[in-house]
Every structure is written in structure tokens, then in C-alpha cells.
C-alpha positions, 0 to 999 in steps of 0.5 A, a space after each residue: 446509503 451514506 457513501 462517506 460513512 461506509 467508506 470511513 469504516 472500510 477506509 480504516 482497513 487500508 489505514 491499518 495496513 499502512 500503519 504496519 510499516 509507515 509507523 515504524 519507519 521513523 523509529 527504525 534507528 531506535 529499534 536498531 540501537 535497542 536490539 543491536 541490529 544491522 541495517 539489513 536486519 532492521 529492514 527485515 522488520 518491515 519486510 517480515 510484515 509485507 512478504 507474508 501478506 503478499 503470499 497470503 493475499 490471493 488465498 484471502 481473495 479466494 476465500 472472500 469470494 466463497 465465504 464473504 468479505 466480512 468474515 475474512 475481514 474479521 479473521 484478518 483483524 484478529 491476526 493483526 491484533 494477536 501479532 501486535 500483542 506479540 510485538 508489544 511484549 517482545 522487548 521483555 524477552 531480551 536476547 530473543 526479542 528480535 526473533 519474537 518481534 519478527 514472529 509478531 510481524 509475520 502474524 500482523 502481515 498475515 492479518 494485513 493481507 485481508 485489509 486493503 485488498 478486501 476493502 477494495 473488493 468490498 467497495 466494488 461489491 457495494 457501490 457502482 459507477 460514480 459512487 464506486 470511483 468516489 469510494 475508491 478514491 477515498 480508500 487511497 486518501 485513507 491510505 495516504 492519511 495513514 502514511 502521513 499520520 503513521 510516522 508522527 504516531 509512531 514517533 510520538 508513541 516511541 517517546 515512551 518506548 519503541 514497542 509502545 507503537 505496536 499497541 496502536 494497532 489493536 485500537 484501530 483494528 477494533 474500531 474498524 471491525 465494530 464499524 464494518 460489522 454494524 454498518 455493512 450488511 451481509 456481503 455474499 460471496 461470488 462463488 460459494 459452492 465452487 471448487 478451487 479448480 473451477 474457481 481458478 478456471 473461471 478466474 483465468 477466463 475472466 482475465 484472459 482477455 484483459 491480461 495485457 492491461 491488468 498485469 502492466 497495472 499490477 507492475 505500476 502499482 508494485 513499482 510505485 510502492 517499492 519506490 515509496 517505501 524504499 525512499 522513506 526508509 532512506 530518508 529515515 536514516 538520512 535525516 537522522 545521520 546527516 541532521 541528527 533529527 530524531 524522534 517526534 520531529 523526524 516524523 514531520 519530515 515525512 509530512 511533505 511527500 506523504 501529504 502530497 500523495 494524499 491530497 493528489 489521491 483525493 483529487 484524482 478520485 473525485 476527478 475520475 468520478 466526474 470524468 472516467 475518461 481521464 483515468 488513462 491520462 492520469 497514469 501517464 501524468 503520474 509516471 511522467 512526473 516521477 521520471 522527471 523528478 527522479 531525473 532531477 535528483 541526479 543533477 541537484 543536491 541538498 536536502 531541500 531539493 531532495 525533499 522537493 523532488 520526492 514530494 512532487 514524485 509521490 504527488 505523481 503516485 497520487 495520480 496513478 493509484 486511484 486510476 489503477 484501483 478504478 480500472 481493476 475493480 471495474 474490469 471483472 465481475 463480483 465472483 472474480 473480483 476478490 482474487 483479481 484485486 488480491 493479486 494486485 494487492 500481492 503486487 503492491 505488498 511485494 513492492 512495499 516488502 522489497 523497497 526497504 530491503 533493496 534500499 538498505 543495500 544502497 543506503 551508503 551509496 546515494 549516487 547509485 541509489 538515485 540512478 537506480 531510482 530513476 531507471 526503475 521509475 522509467 520502467 513504470 513509464 514504459 509500462 504505460 505503453 505496453 504491450 504494443 504501443 500507446 495506441 494499443 494501450 488506449 484501445 485496451 483501456 477502453 475495452 476494460 475500463 469503459 473509457 
């Protein structure tokens, strides 16, 4: 089995999910100006994608455990394509364009609920041990590549019109579907004939001994994505309003923090494959880097310093996410993996959804924003020590992750 070939097509799913918001971030001011929106309304354009995904994800996980990953991936891609078409033509409806755009974004979000979580679950089904770690690391790489490329793709497409960016989704969706359908055989469900009540009962049993590890990990992932998309939202407006850089060239400004996230994720995935004992240490390292960099933002000003601190901080996130992925996907059996990973996906999507909303409120109060960012990152560091201190955390990790 060619790990990298299979992972490429599976990796297009998280890439597709990332396009959902990251591609729009540099063109949000253009959408706001074109549709005469407020900053809060513009933030809803991002959140209307992420919030439905967060709600739907657990149900997708349940159905994928019963009906199979491939079938749910196919339905998810269909929703993404349909929602993208609605978003693409929304500009034709003038005074109703904003509401039609939101409707399309909701459909996209429903489809996105079956991208990253099912990709992670599918990798957990197909691969084991080292290959699983390698593939999960590559999924975060695709996630990171999407974050790096998406702003540039979106800004380039917007040179024609802001709604042109939405026609990128169907292209990527079809490539992903064809590749997965052709190269991956049947991915049977874990609990095909099980009732929902019985399924939930087994799920509760599966996580009962591991909840003190899993839920802090869910929190770490949610906080990381909250800070990422909140600060990217802030940067989009800060760069345009302060330096009057717009369009295609603004997309390159995101290359540094998102590129650092991508490279670190790739390196961490390979490192965990070689030595699984390091994954706990990477959680602490990544969280500590974020706290340190966001703390420095309180002291030093200027765009260069800000971009440097954010770049290093999100490099720290690149240590955290692959480690979380490996621990979670390896902590449960095949029959419960879809729902467990989906709940983690819900936490991540909530972070993505709430980031732009909250940071839009802080947009004109940067000093307070930096303080809140530092405080929130410090909470993520504390989560590494929950629930009863470092010694208990390491003991629990050894039990769940096989460290």
C-alpha cells in the first residue's frame, strides 16, 4: 500500500476544509465593501461555515461508523459543491446577496463536517503504528498547506471578483472524491447494525477511562484553532487599514505564520513516527511557545515584531496538533473512532467559528486583544497539566497513547 499516494487523496479533505475560511480571510474587506456590511456581519461569513460543521460533525461520525467512511465522504463533498455554487451566484441577487451567501456557506459547512474528521478516522482505519503516525502528520501538513495556499488562491481569484473564489471548491472536491473512490477500497463501518442508544452507550464506555485525557486534548485543539483564525482575521484588517496592502500581495503576508505551522506539523508527524514517546513533550513545547510569544506581544510593538511572534506561536501549534491527532485516533477502537474523532472535530470547528466573531469585537482595541490572547494561550498550557498535575497527566498519557 502506497502510504503517500493514499494520504494525498485523503489529505485533500482537510485541504478542502481549510479553504472554507482561509481562502476568504484576505478578501473579507472586499466582500464587506461590496455588500456594505459591518465588521460583525463579515465575521459571520466565516462563522456560518464553521458553526454548522461543529453541530453536524458528531452525527457524521455516528453515520460513518455505521455506514462507512467513503459513503459519508461522498455526501459531504456533494454538500460542499452545492453550497459553493450557491455562494458563487449569490452576487447576482443584489440586496439579497448577503443572505444567499450565508445560506451557501451553511451548506458548505455541513459538507465540511465530513472532511477532516472523516479523513482522520479513515487514516485510523487503514493504517497502523508508524504508518498511521506518518499519515496523520501528513494530514496536518495538508491542513497547513491549505492555510498557506488558501489566502493566496483567494486573493488571486478575487482579482476577477470576490465571488470567483467560491468556484475553487468544486474543483478540489471532485479531485478528492475521484481519488478516494478509485484508490481506497471499502471502508466498513464499525457498528453497522447497532442502535443509536447502544452506540452511545458503547461510546461512553470507550471514553469513560480516558475522558481526563481526551477532553483536555479537545480543549487544546479548540484553543489553538480559535487563536489561529482570530489572529488571521485581525491581520487581514490590520494589514489593509495600516499599510494599505490589499488583494493578491496581502495573501503573501500570511505565508510566514501559516508556513511555519505547516513545516512544524510535517516535522512533528515524522518525529512522532520515529519515537512515539515524544508526543507528550511536544504538547508542552508547543503550548509553552505560544504563551511565550503572546507574552512578548505585550512588550514589543510594530508590524515586524507582531508577525515574528505570531509566526513562532503558530509554529508551536504545529507541535501540538499532530500529537493530539495521534493520541486521539489511537485511543479507541475502530467502532468508536468515528464519533470520538468527530467530537474532536467539533471542538476544532468551534474554535475556528468563534475566533473571527470574538476578534471582530476586539478589532479596534488591540491592547486588550493582545492581553486576552496571552491569557487564553496560558489556559491551553494549563490544560497540559490537567486534571491533577503533571505526574497524573503523563501517567494517563502512557495508558491511552501507549507511551
